[in-house]
Backbone as CSV, one residue per row, in Angstrom:
resi,resn,N_x,N_y,N_z,CA_x,CA_y,CA_z,C_x,C_y,C_z
1,UNK,0.765,-1.022,-0.205,0.120,-0.290,-0.080,0.796,1.180,-0.182
2,UNK,0.755,2.216,-1.045,1.362,3.580,-0.860,1.096,4.231,0.207
3,UNK,1.940,5.152,0.635,2.118,6.145,1.618,1.667,7.110,1.051
4,UNK,0.980,8.158,1.983,0.477,9.707,0.924,2.017,10.412,1.164
5,UNK,2.305,11.372,0.380,3.436,12.355,0.373,2.441,13.825,0.565
6,UNK,3.453,14.133,1.586,3.330,15.583,1.714,4.043,16.544,1.025
7,UNK,3.577,17.201,0.048,4.347,17.688,-1.244,4.533,19.027,-0.745
8,UNK,3.791,19.718,0.565,4.149,21.176,1.212,5.136,20.903,1.975
9,UNK,5.679,19.690,2.350,6.718,19.568,3.441,7.932,20.233,2.629
10,UNK,8.991,20.633,3.760,10.020,21.011,3.048,10.894,19.753,2.594
11,UNK,11.578,20.008,1.468,12.506,19.385,0.833,13.879,19.271,1.336
12,UNK,14.587,17.817,1.549,15.879,18.031,1.986,16.891,17.831,0.809
13,UNK,17.875,18.388,0.803,18.575,18.836,-0.043,19.372,17.490,-0.515
14,UNK,19.574,17.268,-1.738,20.364,15.984,-2.101,21.720,15.910,-1.646
15,UNK,22.478,17.273,-1.624,23.569,17.263,-1.517,24.034,17.267,-0.178
16,UNK,25.362,16.339,0.056,25.583,16.016,1.543,26.737,17.273,1.741
17,UNK,26.794,17.874,3.094,27.547,18.752,3.486,28.736,18.811,2.956
18,UNK,29.457,17.813,2.868,31.071,17.335,2.484,30.921,17.630,1.059
19,UNK,29.954,17.179,0.222,29.760,17.670,-1.228,29.720,19.025,-1.482
20,UNK,28.994,19.599,-0.669,28.777,21.056,-0.798,29.916,21.768,-0.536
21,UNK,30.702,21.387,0.369,32.324,21.985,0.440,33.160,21.865,-0.903
22,UNK,32.777,20.677,-1.170,33.789,20.443,-2.872,33.327,21.142,-3.825
23,UNK,31.872,21.259,-3.778,31.584,22.220,-5.242,31.723,23.877,-4.731
24,UNK,31.740,24.243,-3.611,32.398,25.618,-3.494,34.020,25.718,-3.885
25,UNK,34.651,24.659,-3.914,35.832,24.788,-4.118,35.866,24.846,-5.605
26,UNK,35.333,23.888,-6.406,35.360,24.068,-7.878,34.411,25.371,-8.642
27,UNK,33.682,26.123,-7.780,32.950,26.935,-8.215,33.838,28.195,-9.150
28,UNK,35.087,28.655,-8.454,35.824,29.454,-9.056,36.545,29.359,-10.214
29,UNK,36.598,28.046,-10.556,37.025,27.439,-11.412,35.916,27.272,-12.947
30,UNK,35.042,26.966,-12.243,33.742,26.715,-13.147,33.262,28.036,-13.463
31,UNK,33.458,29.272,-13.069,33.131,30.600,-13.272,33.900,31.256,-14.140
32,UNK,35.063,30.660,-14.431,36.332,31.426,-15.430,35.855,30.977,-16.744
33,UNK,36.098,32.100,-17.440,35.556,32.227,-18.822,36.918,31.908,-19.903
34,UNK,36.199,30.878,-20.810,37.224,30.709,-21.777,37.731,31.676,-22.719
35,UNK,38.648,31.968,-23.161,39.225,32.956,-24.334,39.525,32.309,-25.778
36,UNK,38.607,32.629,-26.646,38.759,31.868,-27.769,39.608,33.165,-28.737
37,UNK,40.803,32.215,-29.561,41.738,33.233,-30.087,40.887,33.262,-31.606
38,UNK,40.007,33.996,-32.334,39.629,33.948,-33.344,40.173,35.225,-34.250
39,UNK,40.680,34.473,-35.368,41.338,35.506,-36.263,40.216,35.884,-37.602
40,UNK,40.014,36.879,-37.831,38.832,37.178,-39.011,39.686,36.881,-40.246
41,UNK,40.884,36.843,-40.382,41.559,36.398,-41.342,41.783,34.954,-41.802
42,UNK,41.575,34.137,-40.856,41.736,32.737,-40.934,40.077,32.046,-41.205
43,UNK,39.472,32.776,-42.313,38.204,32.040,-42.773,38.491,30.660,-43.592
44,UNK,37.828,29.870,-43.206,38.044,28.744,-43.918,36.949,28.568,-44.992
45,UNK,37.344,28.359,-46.366,36.226,27.929,-47.143,36.166,26.693,-47.516
46,UNK,34.995,25.776,-47.331,34.918,24.530,-47.918,34.006,24.721,-49.362
47,UNK,34.543,23.900,-50.353,34.017,24.157,-51.590,33.887,22.522,-51.700
48,UNK,32.602,22.263,-52.272,32.170,20.713,-52.616,32.721,20.343,-53.875
49,UNK,33.009,19.131,-54.044,33.352,18.847,-55.424,32.194,18.704,-56.293
50,UNK,32.219,19.433,-57.460,30.988,19.853,-58.346,30.172,20.381,-57.883
51,UNK,30.516,21.365,-57.140,29.286,22.218,-56.549,29.431,23.872,-57.293
52,UNK,30.258,23.503,-58.694,30.109,25.251,-59.378,28.725,25.279,-59.971
53,UNK,28.201,26.250,-59.830,27.001,26.472,-60.292,26.821,27.940,-60.868
54,UNK,28.037,28.221,-61.347,28.049,29.744,-61.687,27.676,29.744,-63.283
55,UNK,27.440,28.561,-63.853,27.133,28.684,-65.052,25.613,28.320,-65.408
56,UNK,25.049,28.081,-64.135,23.627,27.781,-63.808,22.459,28.883,-64.111
57,UNK,21.577,28.664,-64.560,20.403,29.759,-64.629,19.260,29.255,-63.848
58,UNK,18.805,30.115,-63.321,17.639,29.727,-62.005,16.261,30.108,-62.734
59,UNK,15.571,29.116,-63.040,14.524,29.046,-63.944,13.265,28.856,-62.924
60,UNK,12.309,29.667,-63.077,11.018,29.713,-61.899,10.107,30.369,-62.948
61,UNK,8.876,29.565,-62.595,7.774,30.034,-63.340,7.196,30.955,-62.358
62,UNK,6.545,32.168,-62.381,6.168,33.347,-61.777,4.669,33.227,-62.059
63,UNK,3.742,33.067,-61.255,2.043,32.896,-61.352,1.746,34.105,-61.085
64,UNK,0.919,34.983,-61.858,0.487,36.067,-61.222,-0.679,36.027,-60.218
65,UNK,-1.035,36.681,-59.350,-1.876,36.886,-58.205,-3.069,36.421,-58.515
66,UNK,-4.106,35.895,-58.301,-5.460,35.545,-58.754,-6.361,36.603,-57.998
67,UNK,-7.672,36.522,-58.404,-8.319,37.320,-58.021,-8.975,37.349,-56.940
68,UNK,-8.810,36.018,-56.609,-9.301,35.485,-55.018,-8.445,35.622,-53.813
69,UNK,-7.124,35.986,-54.078,-5.873,35.851,-53.395,-5.495,37.589,-53.203
70,UNK,-4.478,37.752,-51.803,-4.506,38.800,-51.456,-2.948,38.525,-50.767
71,UNK,-2.169,39.589,-50.846,-1.092,39.756,-50.038,-0.781,40.238,-48.713
72,UNK,-0.253,39.234,-47.790,-0.418,39.704,-46.422,0.658,40.836,-46.369
73,UNK,0.078,41.941,-45.546,1.224,42.981,-45.362,2.133,42.675,-43.819
74,UNK,2.013,41.836,-43.478,2.795,41.415,-42.569,3.894,40.425,-42.547
75,UNK,3.534,39.270,-43.168,4.377,38.238,-43.604,4.837,38.101,-45.237
76,UNK,3.792,38.673,-45.855,4.367,39.007,-47.512,4.036,37.740,-47.889
77,UNK,3.037,36.675,-47.749,2.911,35.634,-48.342,1.543,35.948,-48.976
78,UNK,1.124,35.269,-50.623,0.046,35.348,-50.961,-1.038,34.538,-50.314
79,UNK,-2.019,34.779,-49.701,-2.972,33.927,-49.154,-4.443,34.033,-50.031
80,UNK,-5.210,33.150,-49.658,-6.768,33.268,-50.303,-7.441,34.020,-49.336
81,UNK,-8.384,34.671,-50.224,-9.356,35.527,-49.419,-10.182,35.218,-48.353
82,UNK,-10.255,33.779,-48.257,-11.337,33.062,-46.860,-10.243,33.579,-45.673
83,UNK,-8.711,34.012,-45.836,-8.080,33.788,-44.427,-7.757,35.786,-44.524
84,UNK,-8.313,36.501,-45.006,-8.238,37.727,-44.979,-8.640,38.323,-43.755
85,UNK,-8.017,39.060,-42.943,-8.186,40.034,-41.816,-7.500,41.333,-42.214
86,UNK,-8.350,42.362,-41.406,-7.838,43.642,-41.700,-7.113,44.173,-40.108
87,UNK,-6.581,45.224,-40.129,-5.957,45.651,-39.053,-6.518,47.131,-38.564
88,UNK,-6.301,47.458,-37.715,-6.799,48.704,-37.417,-6.749,49.906,-38.424
89,UNK,-5.350,49.815,-39.183,-4.862,50.836,-40.066,-5.374,50.545,-41.448
90,UNK,-6.367,49.300,-41.581,-6.958,49.030,-42.835,-5.855,48.056,-43.444
91,UNK,-5.025,47.770,-43.315,-3.923,46.974,-44.091,-4.378,45.240,-43.990
92,UNK,-4.322,44.781,-45.129,-4.958,43.405,-45.287,-3.865,42.338,-44.439
93,UNK,-3.884,41.837,-43.508,-2.970,40.958,-43.186,-3.988,39.303,-42.908
94,UNK,-3.375,38.258,-42.792,-3.889,37.022,-42.697,-4.365,36.654,-41.630
95,UNK,-4.989,35.530,-41.384,-5.478,34.900,-40.074,-4.343,34.567,-39.082
96,UNK,-3.135,34.156,-39.928,-2.129,33.870,-38.837,-1.281,34.965,-38.209
97,UNK,-1.499,36.120,-38.823,-0.538,37.497,-38.381,-1.682,38.443,-37.621
98,UNK,-2.904,37.976,-37.799,-3.980,39.019,-37.167,-3.793,38.814,-35.681
């Protein structure tokens, strides 16, 4: 049979007194900050083999905005009119940004 627990009772610390003294000794060493020597001239460039895309052209088909769509003035995504909300300034915003 399980015993009742008093959750309002004061909890005893898990750390023993001798462990607390050892932790206090380590505290100054743990608070020391590490100094990282970074030289901005030591920038490493990683080039993947076969990743030269300078001769490639990006081809994207642009679809014009339809009559039942609007552009949100907050997130600038094209949304359907059913998601249209307006702000106090009268700008169109989507339901997510409202």
